[in-house]
C-alpha positions in Angstrom: -27.7 -1.9 -2.1 -26.8 0.9 -0.2 -29.6 2.6 -1.6 -32.2 -0.1 -0.7 -32.1 1.1 3.1 -32.6 4.5 2.3 -35.5 3.5 0.4 -36.6 0.9 3.4 -36.5 4.1 5.8 -38.8 6.7 4.0 -40.9 3.5 3.5 -41.7 3.9 7.6 -41.1 7.4 7.0 -43.9 7.9 4.7 -46.0 5.3 6.5 -46.1 7.3 10.1 -46.1 9.8 8.9 -50.2 9.7 8.9 -49.5 10.1 13.2 -50.8 13.5 14.4 -48.5 12.5 17.7 -45.0 10.9 17.3 -41.9 10.2 18.5 -38.2 8.9 16.8 -35.8 6.5 17.8 -32.7 6.5 16.1 -28.9 5.4 17.2 -26.2 2.8 15.6 -26.8 -1.0 16.2 -23.6 -2.6 16.9 -22.8 -6.6 17.9 -19.9 -7.8 20.4 -16.6 -5.9 18.8 -19.0 -2.8 18.1 -19.3 -3.0 14.2 -21.9 -1.8 13.2 -24.5 -3.7 11.8 -26.2 -3.4 8.6 -30.1 -5.2 7.9 -30.8 -5.1 10.8 -34.8 -5.5 10.3 -36.4 -2.7 13.1 -40.1 -3.5 13.7 -43.3 -2.4 16.2 -46.8 -3.8 15.8 -47.5 -6.1 13.0 -46.2 -3.8 10.0 -44.6 -1.0 10.9 -40.7 -0.7 10.7 -37.2 -0.2 8.8 -34.1 -2.2 8.1 -31.0 -0.3 9.3 -28.4 0.9 6.7 -24.9 -0.2 5.6 -22.9 1.8 8.9 -25.3 0.4 11.2 -27.7 3.3 11.4 -31.5 3.6 11.9 -34.3 6.5 12.0 -37.8 5.1 13.0 -41.0 7.4 14.7 -42.7 5.5 17.2 -46.9 6.9 18.4 -45.8 9.0 21.4 -48.0 8.5 24.2 -48.1 4.7 23.9 -46.5 1.3 25.1 -44.6 -0.1 22.0 -42.8 -2.8 22.0 -38.9 -2.5 19.8 -38.0 -5.6 18.5 -34.3 -5.9 16.2 -33.3 -8.8 14.7 -31.3 -10.1 12.5 -29.7 -13.8 11.2 -26.6 -14.8 13.2 -28.2 -12.2 16.9 -29.9 -12.9 19.6 -33.5 -10.2 18.8 -33.4 -7.6 21.2 -36.9 -6.6 22.7 -37.1 -2.7 24.4 -40.3 -1.4 25.8 -41.0 2.6 25.1 -43.4 4.8 26.1 -42.7 8.5 24.1 -43.8 12.2 24.6 -45.2 14.2 21.6 -41.7 15.5 19.2 -39.6 13.6 22.1 -36.3 12.3 20.4 -34.0 9.1 21.8 -31.2 7.9 20.8 -30.4 4.2 21.4 -27.4 1.6 21.2 -28.5 -1.4 21.1 -25.8 -4.7 20.6 -26.5 -7.8 19.0 -25.1 -11.0 20.3 -24.4 -13.9 18.1 -27.3 -17.2 18.5 -25.0 -19.9 17.5 -28.1 -22.1 17.8 -29.3 -20.0 14.9 -26.5 -19.8 12.9 -24.5 -22.6 11.2 -21.4 -21.0 9.9 -20.1 -17.5 11.1 -19.9 -15.0 8.1 -17.0 -12.4 9.4 -18.9 -9.1 7.3 -22.9 -9.5 7.5 -23.1 -6.9 4.9 -22.9 -8.7 2.0 -23.1 -6.1 -0.8 -19.5 -5.4 -0.9 -18.1 -8.7 -1.0 -20.6 -9.8 -4.1 -18.9 -6.4 -5.5 -15.2 -7.2 -4.4 -15.0 -4.5 -1.8 -12.5 -4.2 0.9 -14.3 -2.7 4.1 -12.5 -0.9 7.1 -14.1 -0.9 10.6 -13.8 3.0 11.0 -12.2 2.3 14.9 -9.7 0.0 13.0 -8.3 3.8 11.5 -8.2 6.1 14.7 -6.8 3.1 17.1 -3.6 2.1 14.6 -1.5 5.1 13.8 1.8 5.7 12.2 4.2 8.4 11.3 1.8 9.7 8.4 -1.5 8.4 10.2 -4.3 8.2 8.3 -6.1 5.3 6.0 -3.2 5.3 4.1 -1.7 3.6 6.9 -4.2 0.8 7.7 -4.7 0.2 3.0 -0.9 -0.9 3.0 -1.4 -3.3 4.8 -3.9 -4.7 2.7 -2.5 -7.3 -0.7 -2.1 -4.9 -3.8 -1.6 -1.8 -2.1 2.0 -0.6 -1.6 3.5 2.5 0.1 7.2 2.1 0.6 7.6 6.1 1.8 6.2 6.3 5.2 5.8 10.0 5.1 3.4 9.8 2.1 0.1 9.5 1.6 0.5 7.7 -1.8 -0.1 4.8 -2.6 -0.7 1.8 -5.8 -2.6 -0.3 -6.6 -1.4 -3.5 -8.9 1.2 -2.1 -10.6 -0.6 1.5 -11.0 0.7 4.6 -10.1 -0.4 7.8 -7.1 -2.1 9.4 -9.8 -4.5 6.3 -11.0 -6.9 6.1 -7.4 -10.6 8.0 -7.5 -11.2 8.9 -3.5 -14.3 9.8 -3.0 -16.2 10.9 0.1 -20.1 10.9 1.0 -20.0 10.7 -3.3 -17.9 13.5 -3.7 -14.5 13.1 -5.4 -12.0 14.7 -4.1 -8.7 16.1 -5.2 -4.8 16.6 -3.8 -2.3 19.1 -4.8 -0.2 18.6 -8.1 3.4 20.5 -7.3 4.0 17.8 -4.5 8.2 15.6 -4.9 8.6 14.9 -1.8 6.6 12.8 1.0 7.8 14.3 3.9 6.2 17.7 2.0 3.1 16.6 2.0 0.9 17.2 5.1 -2.1 15.7 5.5 -4.6 12.7 4.1 -7.5 14.9 2.8 -9.9 11.6 4.4 -10.1 12.7 8.3 -10.6 9.7 9.9 -12.1 11.2 13.4 -15.0 12.0 10.8 -15.4 8.6 9.4 -18.0 6.0 9.7 -17.6 3.9 7.1 -14.2 2.8 5.0 -14.8 1.0 1.7 -11.8 0.3 -0.7 -11.7 -1.7 -3.9 -8.4 -2.9 -5.9 -9.6 -3.4 -9.0 -12.8 -4.4 -11.4 -14.8 -1.8 -10.0 -18.2 -0.7 -11.3 -19.1 2.0 -13.5 -20.6 4.0 -11.0 -16.7 5.2 -10.3 -15.0 7.0 -12.4 -12.5 6.8 -14.9 -9.0 6.0 -13.4 -7.7 2.5 -13.7 -6.1 0.9 -11.0 -8.7 1.6 -7.3 -11.6 3.2 -5.6 -11.6 4.5 -1.9 -15.1 5.1 -0.1 -15.4 7.2 2.4 -18.7 8.0 4.6 -18.1 10.2 7.0 -20.6 10.2 9.9 -24.2 11.4 10.3 -24.6 12.3 13.9 -26.6 11.2 16.7 -26.4 12.7 20.0 -23.4 15.1 21.2 -20.0 13.9 21.4 -16.0 15.4 21.6 -12.8 13.7 20.5 -9.2 14.7 20.7 -6.0 13.4 20.6 -2.5 14.9 21.6 0.9 13.2 20.7 4.4 14.7 20.3 4.0 15.1 16.1 0.2 17.0 17.0 -3.6 16.8 17.4 -7.0 16.6 16.3 -10.3 17.9 17.4 -13.4 17.1 16.7 -16.2 17.3 18.0 -20.5 16.6 15.9 -23.6 17.8 17.3 -27.6 17.1 16.4 -30.5 19.6 16.9 -33.5 19.0 19.6 -36.0 18.4 16.2 -33.3 15.7 14.5 -33.3 18.5 11.5 -29.7 19.4 11.5 -26.5 17.4 12.5 -23.0 18.4 12.0 -19.3 16.8 12.3 -16.3 19.5 12.3 -12.9 18.9 12.9 -10.0 20.4 13.6 -5.9 18.7 12.7 -2.7 20.2 13.4 0.2 17.7 12.6 4.1 18.8 12.9 6.4 16.7 11.5 9.7 17.6 13.0 10.6 14.7 15.6 10.4 12.4 12.4 12.7 14.9 10.0 15.2 16.1 12.5 16.1 12.1 12.2 17.2 11.9 8.8 20.8 12.0 7.9 20.6 15.3 6.3 20.7 18.0 9.5 19.7 21.0 9.4 16.7 23.3 10.3 13.6 22.3 9.4 10.1 23.4 10.4 7.2 20.8 8.4 3.4 22.5 9.2 0.7 21.2 8.8 -3.2 22.6 9.1 -6.7 21.6 8.2 -10.1 22.1 9.0 -13.0 20.1 7.8 -16.8 20.1 8.2 -20.1 17.6 7.2 -23.0 19.1 7.2 -26.6 18.0 7.4 -30.1 20.0 6.9 -33.3 17.7 6.7 -36.0 20.0 4.9 -38.5 17.7 4.9 -38.1 14.2 5.0 -37.8 13.5 1.4 -35.3 16.6 1.2 -32.1 16.2 3.1 -28.6 18.8 1.7 -25.2 18.1 2.6 -22.3 20.0 2.8 -18.2 19.1 2.7 -15.9 21.8 3.5 -12.4 21.3 4.2 -9.1 24.0 4.7 -5.4 22.9 4.7 -2.7 24.9 5.0 0.7 23.3 4.6 4.1 24.9 5.3 7.9 23.2 4.6 10.4 25.1 5.3 14.0 24.0 5.0 17.6 24.9 6.0 19.6 22.5 5.4 23.2 22.0 6.4 25.4 18.6 6.3 24.0 14.8 5.3 26.8 11.8 5.4 25.9 8.7 3.6 28.0 5.4 4.6 27.2 2.9 1.4 28.8 0.1 -0.2 30.8 -3.3 1.8 32.1 -4.1 5.1 35.1 -4.6 2.7 34.7 -1.6 0.4 33.5 1.3 2.6 31.8 4.4 0.7 30.7 7.4 1.6 29.0 10.4 0.5 29.6 13.6 2.7 27.6 16.7 1.1 28.0 20.3 2.8 24.6 23.3 2.0 24.3 26.4 1.8 20.8 27.9 0.9 16.7 27.1 1.5 13.6 25.6 0.6 10.0 27.9 0.8 7.4 25.0 0.2 3.2 26.2 0.8 0.4 24.5 0.1 -2.9 25.5 0.5 -6.1 24.7 -0.4 -10.0 25.0 0.2 -12.7 22.5 -1.1 -16.1 23.0 -0.5 -19.8 20.7 -2.3 -22.9 21.0 -1.9 -25.4 18.2 -1.6 -28.8 17.8 -2.3 -30.5 14.4 -1.7 -34.3 14.7 -2.7 -36.4 11.2 -2.0 -39.0 11.4 -5.0 -41.0 8.6 -3.9 -40.0 4.8 -1.9 -38.3 3.4 -5.4 -36.9 6.8 -6.8 -33.6 8.9 -5.0 -32.6 11.7 -6.9 -29.5 13.9 -5.7 -27.8 17.0 -6.6 -24.1 17.3 -6.3 -22.1 20.9 -7.2 -18.1 20.5 -5.5 -15.2 23.8 -6.2 -11.7 23.0 -5.3 -9.0 25.1 -5.3 -5.2 25.0 -4.8 -2.4 28.3 -4.8 0.9 26.0 -4.3 4.5 27.4 -4.0 7.6 25.5 -4.5 10.8 27.8 -4.1 14.6 26.9 -3.7 18.4 27.3 -3.9 20.8 25.3 -2.3 24.0 24.7 -2.1 25.4 20.8 -2.0 29.2 20.9 -2.1 30.2 16.8 -1.8 33.1 14.3 -1.3 32.9 10.8 -1.9 35.5 8.9 -1.0 36.7 5.9 1.0 35.9 5.0 4.8 38.0 5.0 8.0 37.7 1.7 9.6 39.8 1.3 12.1 39.0 0.7 15.5 40.0 3.4 17.6 41.4 6.0 15.8 40.2 9.5 15.9 38.7 9.8 13.0 36.4 6.7 12.2 34.5 7.3 10.6 35.4 10.5 8.2 35.8 10.2 4.8 40.5 10.2 4.3 40.5 9.5 0.8 38.1 11.3 -2.0 37.8 10.1 -4.7 35.5 12.5 -6.2 34.5 16.0 -5.9 32.4 19.0 -6.9 28.7 20.6 -6.3 25.2 21.2 -7.3 23.2 24.0 -7.8 19.5 23.6 -7.8 17.1 26.2 -8.2 13.1 26.6 -9.3 10.5 29.4 -8.5 6.9 26.8 -9.6 3.7 28.5 -8.7 0.7 26.6 -9.7 -3.4 28.5 -9.0 -5.7 25.2 -10.2 -9.6 25.9 -10.0 -11.8 22.9 -10.7 -16.1 23.3 -10.5 -18.3 20.2 -10.1 -22.2 19.8 -11.3 -23.2 16.4 -10.8 -26.6 14.8 -11.2 -27.3 11.3 -9.8 -30.1 9.0 -9.0 -31.1 5.3 -8.6 -34.5 3.3 -9.5 -35.6 0.3 -7.1 -38.1 -2.1 -9.9 -40.6 -3.7 -8.4 -38.2 -7.4 -8.9 -35.5 -5.5 -6.3 -33.1 -4.5 -9.2 -31.5 -0.8 -9.1 -31.0 1.2 -12.0 -28.5 4.3 -11.1 -27.1 6.6 -13.4 -24.8 9.8 -13.7 -24.4 12.7 -16.3 -21.1 15.3 -14.2 -20.1 18.4 -16.2 -16.1 19.6 -15.2 -14.5 22.3 -15.7 -10.8 22.8 -14.8 -8.8 26.5 -15.3 -5.3 25.8 -14.2 -2.1 28.3 -14.4 1.2 26.9 -13.8 4.6 28.6 -14.3 7.0 26.3 -14.1 11.4 27.7 -13.9 13.1 24.7 -12.6 17.6 24.8 -13.6 19.8 22.9 -11.9 23.5 22.8 -13.1 25.5 20.2 -11.5 30.1 20.7 -11.2 33.0 16.8 -10.6 36.4 17.5 -10.0 36.0 21.2 -12.3 34.2 20.1 -14.7 30.3 20.9 -15.3 28.3 18.1 -15.9 26.4 18.3 -19.4 23.3 17.1 -20.0 22.5 13.1 -20.3 20.2 13.8 -23.6 22.3 15.5 -25.5 24.2 13.7 -28.6 27.4 16.2 -28.9 29.9 14.1 -27.3 32.2 15.6 -24.1 35.6 13.2 -23.8 36.6 15.5 -20.4 38.8 15.9 -18.9 41.1 13.6 -21.6 40.4 16.2 -24.1 39.3 19.8 -24.2 35.1 20.2 -24.5 35.1 23.8 -26.8 30.7 24.0 -26.8 29.3 26.9 -25.1 28.1 26.1 -21.2 24.6 24.8 -20.5 23.3 23.0 -16.8 22.4 19.8 -16.9 18.6 20.7 -16.4 16.7 23.6 -17.6 13.4 24.1 -17.1 11.5 27.0 -17.8 7.5 26.8 -19.1 4.1 28.8 -18.8 0.6 26.8 -19.3 -2.8 28.5 -18.7 -5.3 25.5 -19.8 -8.3 24.7 -19.0 -10.1 21.3 -19.5 -13.6 20.5 -19.4 -15.4 17.3 -19.1 -18.7 15.7 -19.3 -19.2 12.3 -18.2 -21.9 10.0 -17.6 -22.6 6.4 -16.6 -25.5 3.7 -16.2 -26.4 0.8 -14.9 -28.1 -1.9 -13.6 -28.1 -4.6 -10.9 -30.0 -6.5 -9.6 -29.1 -10.2 -6.5 -31.7 -13.2 -7.2 -31.1 -17.2 -7.1 -30.1 -19.4 -9.7 -31.8 -22.3 -8.6 -30.8 -22.3 -5.2 -27.6 -20.9 -4.9 -27.6 -16.6 -4.5 -26.5 -14.4 -7.5 -25.8 -10.8 -7.6 -24.7 -9.0 -11.3 -23.9 -5.4 -12.0 -23.9 -4.3 -16.5 -22.9 -0.3 -16.6 -21.2 1.5 -18.7 -19.4 4.9 -18.9 -18.8 7.4 -22.0 -15.9 10.8 -20.8 -15.9 13.2 -23.8 -12.5 16.1 -22.6 -12.0 19.3 -24.8 -8.2 21.2 -24.3 -7.8 24.5 -24.9 -5.6 27.1 -23.6 -3.3 30.5 -24.4 -1.4 29.6 -26.9 -2.8 25.5 -27.5 -4.8 24.2 -30.2 -8.0 23.3 -28.8 -8.4 19.5 -29.0 -11.4 17.2 -28.1 -11.4 13.4 -27.4 -13.8 10.3 -25.8 -14.3 7.7 -24.7 -16.9 5.1 -23.2 -16.1 2.4 -20.6 -18.3 -1.1 -20.5 -18.1 -3.1 -17.2 -19.3 -5.9 -15.9 -19.7 -8.3 -12.8 -21.3 -11.4 -11.8 -21.2 -13.2 -7.9 -22.2 -16.9 -7.3 -22.9 -17.6 -3.3 -23.0 -21.6 -4.3 -26.2 -23.4 -1.6 -23.0 -25.2 0.2 -22.4 -26.1 3.2 -19.5 -24.4 3.5 -19.5 -20.2 2.9 -18.4 -19.8 -0.2 -18.1 -16.8 -2.6 -17.0 -16.2 -6.5 -16.8 -13.8 -8.2 -15.8 -12.1 -11.7 -15.6 -8.7 -12.6 -13.9 -6.9 -16.0 -14.4 -4.4 -18.2 -12.5 -2.0 -20.7 -11.1 1.3 -18.1 -9.6 4.4 -19.6 -8.4 7.3 -18.0 -8.8 10.3 -19.3 -5.6 12.6 -18.6 -5.3 15.3 -16.5 -3.0 18.3 -16.1 0.4 17.3 -14.9 -0.2 14.4 -17.7 -0.7 16.7 -20.7 2.9 17.9 -19.0 5.4 16.5 -20.7 9.4 16.4 -19.0 10.3 20.0 -20.7 7.1 21.2 -19.0 4.8 22.0 -21.7 1.4 21.2 -22.7 0.5 18.3 -25.0 -3.5 18.9 -25.6 -3.2 15.6 -28.1 -2.1 13.1 -25.4 -4.7 10.2 -25.2 -6.4 8.7 -22.2 -4.3 5.7 -21.1 -6.9 2.3 -21.4 -6.8 -0.7 -19.8 -8.5 -4.2 -19.7 -9.5 -5.2 -16.7 -10.1 -9.5 -15.1 -10.6 -10.3 -11.7 -11.2 -13.6 -10.5 -12.3 -13.7 -6.9 -13.1 -16.1 -4.0 -14.2 -15.6 0.0 -14.1 -18.5 1.9 -15.7 -17.6 6.1 -15.2 -20.2 8.3 -14.7 -20.7 12.1 -11.4 -21.2 13.8 -11.2 -21.7 18.0 -15.2 -20.8 18.1 -14.7 -17.6 16.0 -14.9 -15.8 12.6 -12.2 -15.5 10.2 -12.2 -15.0 6.8 -9.4 -15.8 4.1 -10.5 -13.5 0.4 -8.0 -14.6 -2.5 -8.2 -13.1 -5.9 -6.2 -12.8 -9.7 -5.9 -10.6 -11.3 -4.6 -9.4 -15.0 -4.1 -5.6 -16.3 -3.5 -5.6 -20.0 -3.1 -2.0 -21.0 -2.7 0.5 -24.2 -1.8 4.2 -25.1 0.2 4.0 -21.9 2.1 7.7 -20.6 5.3 6.4 -19.4 6.9 8.0 -16.8 10.1 8.8 -14.2 9.3 8.6 -10.2 11.3 10.2 -7.6 9.6 10.1 -4.4 6.4 11.1 -5.0 6.7 13.0 -8.1 5.8 12.4 -11.2 6.9 13.3 -14.9 5.2 12.1 -18.1 6.7 12.0 -21.3 3.1 13.0 -22.3 3.4 10.2 -25.5 1.2 6.7 -25.5 4.3 5.3 -26.8 4.5 2.3 -25.0 1.8 -0.8 -24.3 2.2 -1.8 -20.3 0.8 -5.4 -18.8 0.1 -6.3 -15.1 -0.7 -9.6 -13.1 -0.4 -10.8 -9.9 -2.3 -13.1 -7.1 -4.3 -11.7 -3.9 -4.6 -12.8 -0.6 -5.8 -12.2 2.8 -6.6 -13.6 6.0 -9.2 -11.6 8.4 -10.5 -12.7 11.7 -10.8 -12.8 15.2 -6.3 -14.3 16.0 -7.5 -12.9 19.8 -10.8 -13.1 20.8 -12.5 -9.2 20.3 -10.0 -7.4 17.9 -9.3 -8.2 14.3 -5.9 -8.4 12.8 -5.4 -9.8 9.8 -2.2 -11.0 7.0 -1.9 -9.7 3.5 0.3 -11.0 0.5 0.5 -10.1 -3.1 2.6 -11.1 -5.8 2.3 -7.9 -8.9 4.7 -8.2 -12.2 4.0 -5.1 -14.6 6.6 -4.4 -17.3 5.9 -2.3 -20.6 7.0 -2.6 -23.6 8.4 1.9 -25.1 8.4 2.1 -28.6 8.3 -1.8 -29.3 12.4 -1.3 -27.4 11.5 -5.0 -25.6 9.5 -4.8 -22.6 11.0 -3.7 -19.1 10.0 -3.0 -15.1 7.4 0.1 -15.0 8.4 1.6 -11.8 6.1 0.7 -9.7 7.2 -3.0 -10.5 6.6 -4.4 -7.0 7.2 -8.3 -7.0 6.1 -8.9 -3.0 4.2 -8.0 -0.5 3.5 -9.0 3.1 1.4 -7.1 5.5 0.1 -7.7 9.1 -1.9 -5.9 11.1 -2.4 -7.6 14.7 -4.2 -6.6 17.5 -3.8 -7.6 20.9 -4.4 -7.6 24.9 -2.8 -8.6 27.5 -5.5 -11.2 29.1 -4.9 -9.9 32.8 -5.4 -6.7 32.2 -7.9 -6.1 28.8 -7.2 -2.3 28.7 -4.0 -2.7 28.3 -3.8 -3.5 24.1 -1.5 -3.6 21.7 -1.0 -3.3 18.0 2.1 -4.7 15.1 1.3 -2.8 11.8 4.4 -4.3 9.5 5.7 -4.5 6.1 7.8 -5.6 3.7 7.6 -4.8 0.3 10.6 -6.2 -2.0 12.4 -2.9 -3.9 11.3 -1.2 -6.9 13.0 -0.2 -10.4 13.9 3.4 -9.2 16.9 6.5 -8.4 18.0 6.3 -12.6 19.6 10.1 -13.1 17.0 12.7 -13.8 15.8 12.4 -18.3 18.1 8.8 -18.1 17.4 6.3 -20.0 15.1 3.7 -18.0 16.2 0.6 -20.6 19.4 2.3 -18.5 18.5 2.0 -15.1 16.8 -1.0 -14.0 18.7 -1.2 -10.8 16.3 -2.0 -7.8 15.7 0.2 -4.6 16.0 -2.2 -1.3 13.7 -3.9 -0.4 11.2 -2.1 2.2 10.6 -3.1 5.5 8.7 -1.9 8.4 7.0 -2.2 11.2 5.6 0.2 14.5 4.4 -1.3 17.0 1.9 1.2 19.4 0.3 0.0 22.9 -2.0 2.2 24.9 -3.7 1.4 28.3 -7.7 2.7 28.1 -7.7 4.8 31.6 -11.9 5.2 31.0 -13.7 2.0 29.4 -16.8 3.3 28.9 -18.7 0.4 29.9 -17.4 0.6 34.1 -18.2 2.9 36.3 -15.3 5.7 38.6 -15.8 7.0 41.8 -12.8 9.5 40.9 -15.2 12.2 39.4 -12.5 13.8 36.7 -12.3 10.6 35.5 -16.4 10.5 34.7 -15.9 13.3 32.7 -14.6 11.3 29.8 -16.5 8.5 28.0 -13.0 7.2 27.1 -10.0 8.3 27.7 -6.5 5.9 26.7 -2.4 7.1 27.3 -0.5 5.5 24.7 3.3 4.6 23.8 4.4 4.0 20.1 7.6 3.1 18.4 8.2 3.8 14.1 10.3 1.8 12.2 10.7 -0.7 15.1 13.5 -2.6 14.0 15.4 0.8 13.3 15.3 0.0 8.7 16.8 1.5 6.8 15.1 2.0 3.7 15.1 4.3 0.7 13.5 5.6 -1.1 15.1 7.5 -4.6 18.8 7.1 -5.4 21.5 10.2 -5.6 23.6 10.3 -8.4 27.7 11.4 -7.9 30.2 10.7 -10.4 33.6 9.7 -9.6 35.6 11.6 -12.6 38.7 9.8 -11.7 37.0 6.1 -13.2 34.1 7.6 -15.0 31.4 6.0 -12.6 29.0 7.0 -11.4 27.8 5.6 -7.8 24.3 5.1 -6.6 23.8 6.9 -3.1 20.7 5.9 -1.5 18.0 8.2 0.6 17.2 7.3 3.5 13.2 7.6 4.8 12.9 7.3 8.9 14.0 5.8 11.5 13.2 4.1 15.2 11.6 7.0 16.6 9.0 7.4 19.9 5.9 8.8 19.9 3.9 10.0 23.4 -0.1 9.9 22.8 -3.3 10.7 24.6 -6.5 10.5 23.2 -10.2 11.2 25.0 -13.6 10.6 24.4 -16.3 13.9 26.1 
């Protein structure tokens, strides 16, 4: 119902346009916990008025040189009245805080924004995003605590949702779809998330059963809204891992507003603590801005821009990994030569025009361009020893390999370059009917032009014998019987692709809120259509079409208890992106079909009160049946598709989330998720998919010292059971269903507020800040040894393959200084 607020705002603007002498009052309406409140009624006199939008923002014109009383009312909060007398053309920012009125509300609801509740959307406070940091800060650091969302790599911003992979998630910023680099294979190469949390006003997340207005992906939608500033301000953040600076401003006449942010990140502190020693230089930086110009009350123009440069240089030296058991300890000792140089540069720009035709109709036009140039170069020789470890306490060589069970070497080479240019042009619109229903539609054209050079090879030697590719059918009985065949690399991929993909997408949907007897109901029905054509050099052009009907229904019974029930589902399809068209040999397969899924989601929300404070329990059960599945292998964060729709799959599970004020004035939550997802490739039987993470627990807890309220803390804790992973390259997944270790991680942060905006100070230096805090953080507080993949080493004597775990980050300490001006 976001556009309902815009329509109401336009109604007021148009009705007050007749004033020849007027002034403007705008601001953000907050509750006692400093969270924005939507649907607050703001009025003066008898007729003139407006309501706050989903971000709590309001903007109203009032007569100048006249005493007027502005009245703010909202169900569940005390009425606020404020008297004004402004000069002609004057603009004033007024941010009222509405307190809870226990006499008017019998049942407390945490999130008064019922729009998100009925649509199955989780809303995350932007203040939580800015407060809760992590080894890889951003919105993804908070998403990993939600049920159904799995992140088992703190160096990565990629996440899987309810059995899907990283490529199955949609991300929007102010209704503009954003993209991520293609070649990233490891989390420590990724850099920054696209979303700059310093610019965020609102975060909505849906883990399934989302509406037709969102694009064609199978798993989730992350819908971000950037702020439209109402005053000048600056925010800075500095830590041992980098820093950020953002600024926002608005012109005197209120027509122009803009917000911009600069971020710099250096992960050396974290990566230098990994088990592989060497010289590592991971430097990531970006500049981002969101600008708005209001030409008139009817026409607004927005611009979203981003420039990102990520550089990752690595010269490994040595590594020792101890594994096995106490009775049979084993160690892998590796010495390296060579280096890796990766660079990813992305440029993104989008214009969005909003035309408010009348009180009922809003028309939008969006044009965007995304350009990425990526290179991945490395030549690394790894020479290893695998053997028994000396465990005799007191020996000088304690912990060293004293008897080698296997020796060998591995030479890897890559010269990968990718240049991708993506254009989008879209028209969106919505219309409010007389019976308070909403009709939304869109028509979108996308052109993708991708040039990709892929050159990778790997040679493996074990005890003097070159290891041949496992997919070879030629028998090899070395060392017992000489092998006379030609020597070939264990892996050799060479391809050059020039691919063009043209897409035409459209959707239409109808939404309505009303009553069924005394019960409040909401329903939404819609359909998407997607036609795409793949062409290119030496590629036979191929065109396909998919249609995806979707629907939602929610009911809030007229009960004493505050309970909401909802059901959502439909047919979802994911037409292939470039990476899904490229098979394991690097060849583009233009006939790859869209993966399809049938979703059904049953949800329940129960709002209640404990200790005179509000709480909410959200539970969802879901089932997804997938057809035309494109199987893939997962190594760290690199996905390699087989580019064949030769599998079927399913996923089902239950998600639970309890959130509320466990500590007065702070929001915390506890999450639990159960998931099972399996696939059947070529009708060989069902096996676990690479994302089959059965159990998940997440905690986000905030607290403060009662006697020292300026001393605050947070705990971000995640436990995930292990996923299948770590199989050798191109191995048959039916032969390798070994699961990685359970993922356990706890990040703790403490901060002391030096300057609180609600206080006054005698010290002049403190008056220069609106907010100032100093923090101390412990990442991986319990120093758990989590793994992301396995390195496979062959013992020529026993002919066994050892799975040596690749560990993630150990315990790391960080210091942070945050300020707002």
